[in-house]
Backbone as ProteinMPNN parsed JSONL, in Angstrom:
{"seq_chain_A": "MTSEVPCSVELAGANAVRHYLKMIRDGQTPRFAEMCATQTPPGVRGTDRAVMQHRLNGEWLDAMPPDQAKRILSEAKAAGISTEGKYYQSGLADKRGPADPMAWIDSASDIKRVAQLRNLHVTGIVEHTAHEVEPQRKALSDSAMRTLMRKYRKLHPKKKEGELREMIVSKHAIKRKVK", "coords_chain_A": {"N_chain_A": [[13.643, 35.905, -10.584], [16.364, 33.518, -10.813], [16.633, 30.703, -13.072], [18.079, 28.572, -12.156], [17.748, 28.353, -9.478], [15.996, 26.541, -7.072], [12.427, 26.188, -6.853], [11.355, 26.098, -4.251], [13.234, 27.537, -2.803], [13.062, 30.049, -4.006], [10.469, 30.729, -3.247], [10.877, 31.109, -0.566], [11.993, 33.585, -0.313], [14.026, 36.601, -0.943], [16.35, 36.701, 0.653], [16.805, 33.996, 1.184], [17.364, 33.093, -1.403], [19.763, 34.476, -1.965], [21.392, 33.326, 0.017], [21.351, 30.634, -0.8], [22.584, 30.782, -3.374], [25.127, 31.691, -2.601], [26.064, 29.524, -1.102], [26.198, 27.579, -3.116], [28.172, 28.709, -4.744], [30.261, 28.445, -2.955], [30.751, 25.794, -3.11], [28.976, 23.862, -2.145], [26.528, 21.19, -2.277], [23.607, 21.265, -4.406], [21.235, 20.234, -3.152], [21.854, 20.293, -0.389], [22.341, 23.018, -0.077], [19.811, 24.027, -0.695], [18.31, 22.949, 1.436], [19.49, 24.291, 3.625], [19.053, 26.982, 2.945], [16.271, 27.206, 2.907], [15.736, 26.477, 5.422], [14.807, 23.948, 6.153], [14.57, 20.714, 7.353], [15.93, 17.628, 6.045], [13.847, 15.168, 4.394], [12.961, 12.358, 6.262], [13.155, 8.881, 6.436], [10.526, 6.838, 7.619], [9.218, 8.67, 9.198], [6.362, 10.577, 10.277], [6.049, 12.881, 8.856], [7.276, 12.317, 6.401], [5.545, 10.369, 5.456], [3.001, 11.619, 5.292], [3.324, 13.977, 3.865], [2.08, 16.31, 1.606], [-0.347, 15.03, 1.601], [-1.982, 15.28, 3.757], [-4.191, 17.134, 3.999], [-6.02, 16.222, 2.185], [-5.166, 16.854, -0.353], [-4.06, 14.993, -2.001], [-6.101, 13.811, -3.339], [-6.707, 15.588, -5.341], [-5.004, 15.051, -7.414], [-5.973, 12.912, -8.766], [-8.41, 11.502, -11.088], [-11.597, 13.103, -10.922], [-13.952, 11.472, -10.692], [-12.935, 9.041, -9.772], [-11.82, 9.822, -7.311], [-14.155, 10.608, -5.947], [-15.475, 8.14, -5.863], [-13.741, 6.575, -4.246], [-13.871, 7.989, -1.812], [-16.652, 7.842, -1.289], [-17.06, 5.073, -1.001], [-15.537, 4.587, 1.287], [-16.874, 6.196, 3.171], [-19.396, 4.953, 3.16], [-18.701, 2.609, 4.397], [-18.354, 3.492, 6.897], [-16.026, 4.81, 7.6], [-13.924, 7.33, 8.8], [-12.468, 9.737, 6.913], [-11.09, 11.982, 7.39], [-8.184, 13.808, 7.495], [-6.704, 11.607, 6.746], [-5.085, 9.185, 4.626], [-5.57, 7.167, 1.807], [-4.075, 4.136, 1.425], [-3.543, 2.033, -0.935], [-1.999, -0.274, -1.209], [-2.031, -1.474, 1.262], [-4.562, -2.345, 1.591], [-7.192, -4.784, 1.906], [-9.313, -7.126, 0.165], [-11.539, -5.494, 0.181], [-10.825, -2.954, -0.55], [-11.099, 0.563, -0.761], [-12.994, 0.48, 1.272], [-11.861, -0.75, 3.386], [-10.931, -0.274, 6.618], [-8.348, -0.381, 7.683], [-6.673, 0.389, 5.668], [-6.668, 3.096, 5.516], [-4.603, 5.527, 6.46], [-2.697, 7.544, 8.804], [-0.202, 7.944, 9.728], [3.265, 6.886, 10.059], [3.443, 4.821, 11.833], [0.983, 3.585, 11.561], [1.223, 2.294, 9.073], [3.272, 0.472, 9.638], [2.028, -1.059, 11.668], [-0.188, -2.242, 10.312], [1.187, -3.676, 8.356], [2.538, -5.533, 9.951], [0.369, -6.887, 11.17], [-0.918, -8.01, 8.936], [1.069, -9.383, 7.759], [2.707, -8.285, 5.645], [5.052, -7.466, 3.082], [6.872, -4.622, 3.146], [8.433, -1.846, 1.702], [10.255, 1.199, 1.584], [9.281, 4.277, 2.808], [8.619, 3.188, 5.241], [9.813, 0.189, 6.654], [9.244, -3.263, 6.522], [9.573, -6.683, 6.818], [8.034, -9.468, 5.578], [7.209, -12.605, 7.064], [7.598, -16.068, 6.275], [4.749, -18.083, 5.872], [3.027, -21.03, 6.613], [0.769, -22.51, 4.303], [-2.774, -22.432, 4.859], [-4.373, -25.353, 5.758], [-7.081, -26.673, 4.328], [-10.102, -28.447, 3.829], [-11.651, -29.238, 0.692], [-14.253, -27.067, -0.272], [-17.804, -27.631, 0.018], [-19.291, -26.707, -2.163], [-17.314, -26.446, -4.115], [-16.535, -29.095, -4.348], [-18.924, -30.257, -5.337], [-19.115, -28.974, -7.839], [-16.76, -29.857, -9.093], [-17.242, -32.604, -9.035], [-19.367, -32.858, -10.877], [-18.014, -32.196, -13.229], [-15.999, -34.196, -13.317], [-17.574, -36.505, -13.446], [-18.536, -36.399, -16.028], [-16.163, -36.703, -17.427], [-15.274, -39.186, -16.53], [-17.337, -41.432, -16.688], [-17.82, -44.087, -15.825], [-16.727, -44.463, -13.343], [-17.013, -44.87, -9.769], [-18.666, -42.911, -7.181], [-17.038, -42.578, -4.883], [-14.467, -43.101, -5.886], [-14.229, -40.995, -7.677], [-14.276, -38.847, -5.885], [-11.847, -39.303, -4.517], [-10.034, -38.901, -6.639], [-10.475, -36.181, -7.158], [-9.757, -34.947, -4.712], [-7.068, -35.745, -4.549], [-6.022, -34.381, -6.703], [-6.838, -31.642, -6.444], [-6.881, -30.728, -3.764], [-4.957, -29.205, -1.097], [-1.761, -30.493, -0.556], [-0.521, -32.385, 2.16], [2.378, -31.881, 4.135], [4.956, -34.258, 4.55], [6.375, -35.317, 7.488]], "CA_chain_A": [[14.712, 35.092, -10.039], [17.074, 32.724, -11.821], [16.047, 29.376, -13.28], [18.879, 27.554, -11.469], [17.333, 28.333, -8.078], [14.773, 25.752, -6.909], [11.195, 26.911, -6.552], [11.189, 26.207, -2.801], [14.12, 28.611, -2.346], [12.468, 31.29, -4.483], [9.298, 31.014, -2.416], [11.329, 31.496, 0.777], [12.337, 35.002, -0.322], [15.293, 37.052, -1.514], [17.469, 36.304, 1.525], [17.043, 32.565, 0.968], [18.0, 32.956, -2.718], [21.169, 34.905, -1.807], [22.085, 32.306, 0.818], [21.472, 29.457, -1.658], [23.606, 31.033, -4.4], [26.43, 31.776, -1.929], [26.468, 28.157, -0.757], [26.566, 26.91, -4.372], [29.499, 29.249, -5.117], [31.244, 27.915, -2.001], [30.998, 24.377, -3.409], [28.008, 22.953, -1.522], [25.619, 20.542, -3.23], [22.326, 21.968, -4.509], [20.258, 19.74, -2.166], [22.232, 20.796, 0.931], [22.143, 24.465, -0.111], [18.361, 24.25, -0.621], [17.885, 22.637, 2.79], [19.944, 25.363, 4.519], [18.435, 28.246, 2.563], [14.853, 27.193, 3.29], [15.713, 26.062, 6.828], [13.938, 22.782, 6.201], [15.356, 19.497, 7.473], [15.645, 16.664, 4.974], [12.845, 14.158, 4.699], [13.565, 11.203, 6.914], [12.332, 7.683, 6.313], [9.877, 6.363, 8.829], [8.587, 9.744, 9.96], [5.017, 10.925, 9.855], [6.17, 13.935, 7.841], [7.571, 11.669, 5.128], [4.365, 9.627, 5.026], [1.825, 12.441, 5.043], [3.604, 15.197, 3.117], [1.194, 16.53, 0.458], [-1.496, 14.134, 1.679], [-2.707, 15.489, 5.0], [-5.443, 17.864, 3.846], [-6.789, 15.687, 1.075], [-4.704, 17.316, -1.663], [-3.717, 13.822, -2.815], [-7.275, 13.521, -4.167], [-6.725, 16.5, -6.48], [-4.152, 14.515, -8.48], [-6.622, 11.797, -9.466], [-9.657, 11.881, -11.771], [-12.654, 13.409, -9.944], [-14.851, 10.333, -10.489], [-12.238, 8.063, -8.944], [-11.722, 10.383, -5.96], [-15.49, 10.515, -5.344], [-15.768, 6.729, -5.603], [-12.951, 6.143, -3.09], [-14.433, 8.611, -0.611], [-18.003, 7.333, -1.009], [-16.932, 3.701, -0.489], [-15.05, 4.674, 2.668], [-17.958, 6.749, 4.0], [-20.42, 3.907, 3.266], [-18.195, 1.609, 5.347], [-18.265, 4.123, 8.212], [-14.647, 5.22, 7.851], [-13.667, 8.764, 8.779], [-11.294, 9.973, 6.066], [-10.543, 13.285, 7.79], [-6.764, 13.786, 7.846], [-6.137, 10.296, 6.447], [-4.697, 8.914, 3.251], [-5.857, 5.793, 1.424], [-2.89, 3.433, 0.936], [-4.136, 0.845, -1.56], [-1.148, -1.446, -1.004], [-2.345, -2.072, 2.557], [-5.971, -2.744, 1.595], [-7.568, -6.149, 1.565], [-10.192, -7.177, -1.0], [-12.569, -4.456, 0.273], [-10.304, -1.72, -1.139], [-11.302, 1.767, 0.05], [-13.876, 0.197, 2.397], [-11.049, -1.38, 4.428], [-10.483, 0.787, 7.52], [-6.909, -0.454, 7.954], [-5.953, 0.966, 4.535], [-6.671, 4.55, 5.693], [-3.516, 5.758, 7.408], [-2.337, 8.929, 9.087], [1.145, 7.994, 10.292], [4.16, 5.778, 9.721], [3.14, 3.702, 12.731], [-0.162, 2.868, 10.98], [1.744, 1.416, 8.021], [4.012, -0.613, 10.308], [1.06, -1.896, 12.385], [-0.947, -3.03, 9.336], [2.129, -4.614, 7.731], [2.775, -6.62, 10.901], [-0.867, -7.666, 11.334], [-1.26, -8.732, 7.709], [2.287, -10.036, 7.286], [3.01, -7.728, 4.335], [6.421, -7.0, 2.847], [6.767, -3.201, 2.845], [9.695, -1.125, 1.594], [10.067, 2.614, 1.271], [9.349, 5.128, 3.988], [8.576, 2.244, 6.353], [10.325, -1.128, 6.266], [8.784, -4.45, 7.249], [9.773, -7.891, 6.041], [7.055, -10.502, 5.891], [7.776, -13.926, 7.338], [6.927, -17.118, 5.515], [3.681, -18.718, 6.623], [2.492, -22.262, 6.016], [-0.59, -22.309, 3.804], [-3.793, -23.057, 5.684], [-4.829, -26.635, 5.222], [-8.53, -26.76, 4.415], [-10.733, -29.396, 2.915], [-12.365, -28.556, -0.386], [-15.605, -26.679, 0.131], [-18.87, -28.473, -0.556], [-19.664, -26.213, -3.499], [-16.229, -26.788, -5.035], [-16.606, -30.546, -4.555], [-20.066, -30.524, -6.229], [-18.762, -28.504, -9.182], [-15.747, -30.766, -9.645], [-17.863, -33.918, -9.241], [-20.089, -32.809, -12.166], [-17.018, -32.203, -14.305], [-15.322, -35.495, -13.369], [-18.536, -37.531, -13.881], [-18.577, -36.353, -17.498], [-14.889, -37.221, -17.928], [-15.114, -40.599, -16.122], [-18.707, -41.846, -16.361], [-17.907, -45.433, -15.268], [-16.147, -44.504, -11.991], [-17.942, -44.7, -8.662], [-18.559, -41.603, -6.524], [-15.88, -42.587, -3.983], [-13.263, -42.993, -6.707], [-14.184, -39.627, -8.193], [-13.871, -37.979, -4.762], [-10.402, -39.5, -4.307], [-9.333, -38.236, -7.737], [-10.601, -34.736, -6.966], [-8.95, -34.556, -3.546], [-5.639, -35.901, -4.852], [-5.607, -33.381, -7.692], [-7.181, -30.254, -6.152], [-6.698, -30.325, -2.366], [-3.572, -28.903, -0.712], [-1.074, -31.684, -0.072], [0.09, -32.274, 3.488], [3.81, -32.177, 4.15], [5.327, -35.449, 5.325], [7.452, -34.932, 8.41]], "C_chain_A": [[15.349, 34.269, -11.158], [16.466, 31.333, -11.913], [16.834, 28.291, -12.558], [18.52, 27.434, -9.993], [16.041, 27.537, -7.966], [13.592, 26.62, -6.481], [11.021, 27.112, -5.049], [12.044, 27.33, -2.225], [13.55, 29.957, -2.781], [11.281, 31.697, -3.625], [9.689, 31.474, -1.011], [11.796, 32.949, 0.829], [13.736, 35.289, -0.834], [16.495, 36.647, -0.664], [17.817, 34.825, 1.323], [17.75, 32.34, -0.363], [19.468, 33.353, -2.627], [21.975, 33.846, -1.054], [22.344, 31.043, -0.015], [22.609, 29.649, -2.67], [25.003, 31.118, -3.8], [26.939, 30.369, -1.598], [26.89, 27.376, -2.006], [27.945, 27.39, -4.824], [30.591, 28.696, -4.217], [31.465, 26.411, -2.169], [30.043, 23.397, -2.761], [27.118, 22.332, -2.6], [24.3, 21.301, -3.276], [21.306, 21.522, -3.457], [20.559, 20.281, -0.771], [22.0, 22.303, 0.998], [20.65, 24.795, -0.017], [17.851, 24.027, 0.796], [18.257, 23.768, 3.757], [19.233, 26.684, 4.212], [16.97, 28.316, 2.992], [14.661, 26.831, 4.757], [14.719, 24.923, 7.047], [14.808, 21.537, 6.336], [15.019, 18.531, 6.346], [14.532, 15.712, 5.393], [13.535, 12.931, 5.26], [12.606, 10.027, 6.793], [11.731, 7.323, 7.666], [9.222, 7.444, 9.664], [7.187, 10.016, 9.425], [5.047, 12.007, 8.778], [6.401, 13.305, 6.466], [6.34, 10.945, 4.576], [3.252, 10.562, 4.554], [2.087, 13.733, 4.274], [2.779, 15.225, 1.828], [-0.019, 15.603, 0.459], [-2.446, 14.506, 2.819], [-4.069, 16.143, 4.818], [-6.264, 17.399, 2.655], [-6.32, 16.155, -0.292], [-4.269, 16.165, -2.562], [-4.891, 13.452, -3.729], [-7.328, 14.393, -5.413], [-5.941, 15.96, -7.672], [-4.823, 13.382, -9.252], [-7.905, 12.275, -10.152], [-10.781, 12.081, -10.744], [-13.601, 12.241, -9.667], [-14.225, 9.293, -9.573], [-12.139, 8.547, -7.504], [-13.066, 10.282, -5.242], [-15.83, 9.075, -4.983], [-15.037, 6.238, -4.358], [-13.553, 6.696, -1.801], [-15.815, 8.064, -0.277], [-17.962, 5.898, -0.485], [-16.477, 3.707, 0.963], [-16.152, 5.176, 3.598], [-19.056, 5.707, 4.203], [-20.003, 2.825, 4.258], [-18.03, 2.199, 6.748], [-16.874, 4.593, 8.584], [-14.55, 6.739, 7.792], [-12.371, 8.99, 8.002], [-10.605, 11.289, 6.406], [-9.077, 13.134, 8.213], [-6.086, 12.455, 7.572], [-5.896, 10.156, 4.957], [-4.981, 7.447, 2.962], [-4.621, 5.174, 0.792], [-3.359, 2.092, 0.383], [-3.303, -0.412, -1.35], [-1.383, -2.141, 0.323], [-3.745, -2.667, 2.592], [-6.143, -4.23, 1.308], [-8.555, -6.074, 0.396], [-11.298, -6.126, -0.973], [-12.122, -3.134, -0.338], [-10.528, -0.525, -0.238], [-12.242, 1.573, 1.242], [-13.148, -0.502, 3.54], [-10.505, -0.302, 5.358], [-8.982, 0.773, 7.788], [-6.069, 0.141, 6.822], [-5.918, 2.491, 4.598], [-5.697, 4.874, 6.812], [-3.324, 7.25, 7.665], [-0.949, 9.05, 9.703], [1.965, 6.79, 9.827], [3.86, 4.569, 10.602], [1.926, 2.915, 12.245], [0.309, 1.871, 9.925], [2.431, 0.212, 8.656], [3.042, -1.588, 10.982], [0.3, -2.803, 11.415], [-0.041, -4.065, 8.67], [2.406, -5.794, 8.657], [1.544, -7.507, 11.05], [-1.175, -8.538, 10.132], [-0.07, -9.444, 7.085], [2.613, -9.61, 5.852], [4.475, -7.338, 4.256], [6.327, -5.554, 2.369], [8.166, -2.602, 2.774], [9.399, 0.309, 1.19], [10.246, 3.437, 2.514], [9.384, 4.266, 5.241], [9.061, 0.898, 5.835], [9.701, -2.208, 7.146], [8.943, -5.639, 6.325], [8.786, -8.948, 6.505], [7.776, -11.816, 6.171], [6.949, -14.978, 6.617], [5.927, -17.839, 6.408], [3.238, -19.966, 5.869], [1.104, -21.982, 5.47], [-1.588, -23.014, 4.722], [-4.286, -24.314, 4.992], [-6.334, -26.734, 5.432], [-9.016, -27.818, 3.444], [-11.406, -28.584, 1.811], [-13.772, -28.221, 0.093], [-16.617, -27.586, -0.57], [-19.227, -28.021, -1.968], [-18.577, -26.542, -4.526], [-16.262, -28.284, -5.358], [-17.761, -30.885, -5.504], [-19.723, -30.141, -7.673], [-17.768, -29.46, -9.84], [-16.317, -32.164, -9.902], [-18.623, -33.947, -10.574], [-19.108, -32.908, -13.331], [-16.381, -33.587, -14.445], [-16.268, -36.625, -13.773], [-18.614, -37.582, -15.397], [-17.31, -36.954, -18.088], [-14.72, -38.719, -17.671], [-16.48, -41.157, -15.717], [-18.807, -43.217, -15.689], [-17.359, -45.536, -13.845], [-17.227, -44.272, -10.955], [-17.679, -43.36, -7.981], [-17.331, -41.516, -5.624], [-14.564, -42.431, -4.749], [-13.107, -41.579, -7.259], [-13.736, -38.656, -7.1], [-12.367, -38.086, -4.514], [-9.588, -38.789, -5.384], [-9.327, -36.716, -7.541], [-9.712, -34.261, -5.823], [-7.469, -34.662, -3.87], [-5.139, -34.833, -5.822], [-5.772, -31.948, -7.206], [-6.966, -29.814, -4.705], [-5.217, -30.058, -2.092], [-2.95, -30.15, -0.093], [-0.462, -31.42, 1.305], [1.562, -32.618, 3.37], [4.069, -33.409, 5.006], [6.511, -35.064, 6.189], [8.316, -36.109, 8.747]], "O_chain_A": [[14.915, 34.327, -12.309], [15.862, 30.842, -10.959], [16.316, 27.192, -12.361], [18.956, 26.493, -9.33], [15.082, 27.819, -8.685], [13.76, 27.651, -5.83], [10.587, 28.179, -4.615], [11.638, 28.0, -1.276], [13.555, 30.908, -2.0], [11.109, 32.875, -3.312], [8.911, 32.154, -0.343], [11.979, 33.491, 1.919], [14.52, 34.384, -1.119], [17.542, 36.289, -1.202], [18.991, 34.457, 1.297], [18.638, 31.493, -0.454], [20.332, 32.649, -3.153], [23.096, 33.512, -1.44], [23.423, 30.456, 0.058], [23.483, 28.793, -2.805], [25.967, 30.668, -4.418], [28.116, 30.069, -1.798], [27.84, 26.595, -1.954], [28.784, 26.589, -5.236], [31.722, 28.499, -4.662], [32.273, 25.818, -1.454], [30.282, 22.191, -2.824], [26.974, 22.88, -3.693], [23.912, 21.92, -2.284], [20.579, 22.36, -2.923], [19.647, 20.683, -0.048], [21.519, 22.813, 2.01], [20.269, 25.743, 0.669], [17.055, 24.816, 1.305], [17.451, 24.16, 4.6], [18.857, 27.415, 5.128], [16.49, 29.375, 3.395], [13.543, 26.875, 5.27], [13.917, 24.933, 7.98], [15.698, 21.322, 5.513], [13.939, 18.609, 5.76], [14.303, 15.48, 6.58], [14.588, 12.524, 4.768], [11.403, 10.161, 7.019], [12.36, 7.488, 8.711], [8.714, 7.154, 10.747], [6.875, 9.721, 8.271], [4.185, 12.048, 7.9], [5.789, 13.717, 5.481], [6.126, 10.916, 3.364], [2.631, 10.313, 3.521], [1.159, 14.51, 4.052], [2.788, 14.266, 1.056], [-0.652, 15.414, -0.58], [-3.6, 14.077, 2.826], [-5.029, 15.713, 5.456], [-7.125, 18.137, 2.174], [-6.986, 15.893, -1.294], [-4.125, 16.351, -3.77], [-4.688, 12.844, -4.78], [-7.915, 14.005, -6.423], [-6.182, 16.362, -8.81], [-4.304, 12.939, -10.277], [-8.423, 13.343, -9.823], [-10.896, 11.302, -9.798], [-14.011, 12.041, -8.524], [-14.894, 8.733, -8.705], [-12.35, 7.769, -6.573], [-13.119, 9.916, -4.068], [-16.405, 8.815, -3.926], [-15.628, 5.567, -3.511], [-13.726, 5.97, -0.822], [-16.123, 7.843, 0.895], [-18.752, 5.542, 0.389], [-16.97, 2.926, 1.777], [-16.339, 4.638, 4.69], [-19.594, 5.588, 5.304], [-20.853, 2.195, 4.887], [-17.617, 1.502, 7.675], [-16.573, 4.759, 9.766], [-15.035, 7.362, 6.848], [-11.311, 8.497, 8.387], [-9.627, 11.659, 5.756], [-8.769, 12.422, 9.169], [-5.008, 12.191, 8.104], [-6.432, 10.909, 4.144], [-4.668, 6.579, 3.777], [-4.164, 5.63, -0.256], [-3.55, 1.134, 1.132], [-3.854, -1.513, -1.317], [-0.974, -3.289, 0.495], [-4.083, -3.408, 3.515], [-5.362, -4.843, 0.579], [-8.618, -5.054, -0.29], [-11.937, -5.885, -1.997], [-12.958, -2.274, -0.617], [-10.184, -0.579, 0.942], [-12.281, 2.42, 2.134], [-13.762, -0.814, 4.56], [-9.689, 0.513, 4.928], [-8.403, 1.816, 8.091], [-4.874, 0.374, 7.002], [-5.21, 3.119, 3.812], [-5.935, 4.538, 7.972], [-3.725, 8.097, 6.867], [-0.559, 10.128, 10.151], [1.435, 5.821, 9.284], [4.006, 3.427, 10.166], [1.838, 1.711, 12.483], [-0.157, 0.732, 9.892], [2.198, -0.929, 8.257], [3.213, -2.803, 10.88], [0.161, -4.0, 11.667], [-0.456, -5.202, 8.447], [2.499, -6.932, 8.197], [1.654, -8.733, 11.058], [-1.636, -9.669, 10.279], [-0.185, -10.038, 6.013], [2.776, -10.446, 4.964], [5.068, -6.927, 5.253], [5.765, -5.288, 1.306], [8.987, -2.817, 3.665], [8.399, 0.584, 0.528], [11.257, 3.311, 3.206], [10.097, 4.579, 6.195], [8.754, 0.514, 4.706], [9.644, -2.072, 8.368], [8.497, -5.606, 5.179], [8.72, -9.275, 7.69], [8.821, -12.101, 5.587], [5.754, -14.798, 6.38], [6.225, -18.163, 7.558], [3.094, -19.953, 4.646], [0.327, -21.277, 6.114], [-1.286, -24.063, 5.29], [-4.574, -24.319, 3.795], [-6.808, -26.862, 6.561], [-8.425, -28.05, 2.39], [-11.69, -27.398, 1.979], [-14.402, -29.018, 0.788], [-16.33, -28.21, -1.591], [-19.44, -28.845, -2.859], [-18.882, -26.877, -5.67], [-16.045, -28.685, -6.501], [-17.593, -31.721, -6.391], [-20.007, -30.89, -8.608], [-17.923, -29.824, -11.006], [-15.93, -32.83, -10.863], [-18.543, -34.926, -11.316], [-19.354, -33.624, -14.302], [-16.236, -34.095, -15.557], [-15.83, -37.604, -14.377], [-18.742, -38.654, -15.988], [-17.356, -37.63, -19.116], [-14.113, -39.434, -18.469], [-16.748, -41.333, -14.529], [-19.812, -43.485, -15.03], [-17.504, -46.576, -13.203], [-18.217, -43.584, -11.203], [-16.626, -42.749, -8.166], [-16.653, -40.488, -5.603], [-13.662, -41.717, -4.311], [-12.004, -41.035, -7.305], [-12.927, -37.761, -7.344], [-11.693, -37.074, -4.324], [-8.577, -38.152, -5.088], [-8.305, -36.057, -7.734], [-8.992, -33.272, -5.966], [-6.691, -33.777, -3.512], [-3.977, -34.43, -5.769], [-4.933, -31.103, -7.518], [-6.876, -28.613, -4.449], [-4.34, -30.605, -2.76], [-3.539, -30.782, 0.784], [0.057, -30.333, 1.56], [1.953, -33.513, 2.62], [3.466, -33.576, 6.065], [7.518, -34.554, 5.699], [9.272, -35.975, 9.509]]}, "name": "protein", "num_of_chains": 1, "seq": "MTSEVPCSVELAGANAVRHYLKMIRDGQTPRFAEMCATQTPPGVRGTDRAVMQHRLNGEWLDAMPPDQAKRILSEAKAAGISTEGKYYQSGLADKRGPADPMAWIDSASDIKRVAQLRNLHVTGIVEHTAHEVEPQRKALSDSAMRTLMRKYRKLHPKKKEGELREMIVSKHAIKRKVK"}
């Protein structure tokens, strides 16, 4: 076949190649001619086909180093996650990484659901805009307070414990908004 014909058209057979070349001669764009010649609709954003193309049967693992692929799968299996027919989307994962069951997706609706639950900003095949959230107001943990107290005692040996606590809270705790 000719080098100007896309591989997908060549794989579709001689009739597809003739149809493709005729459409190009008639002034059609190469992408449209390829779509018509192979009788394949264009990829559409937000569809399961767009999300899982080349990922459904685990072929996405073939593109990564074997050690990394084994590690991802073993972490998921150890967490009790069935990876059959699913794809690991690291951008959706929390700190557990591959052990996070919500990061293993099999559809566009999975991406949308996780993005909404975790308030993530997602662009691409699926769109979701995160909304701004007030930071959680928490007191300093006891362990953080102990660690900071040791540090501040060395810096300010003559101050009383109450004064040191006030200094630590004013410097390290999240400030409350005044309404």
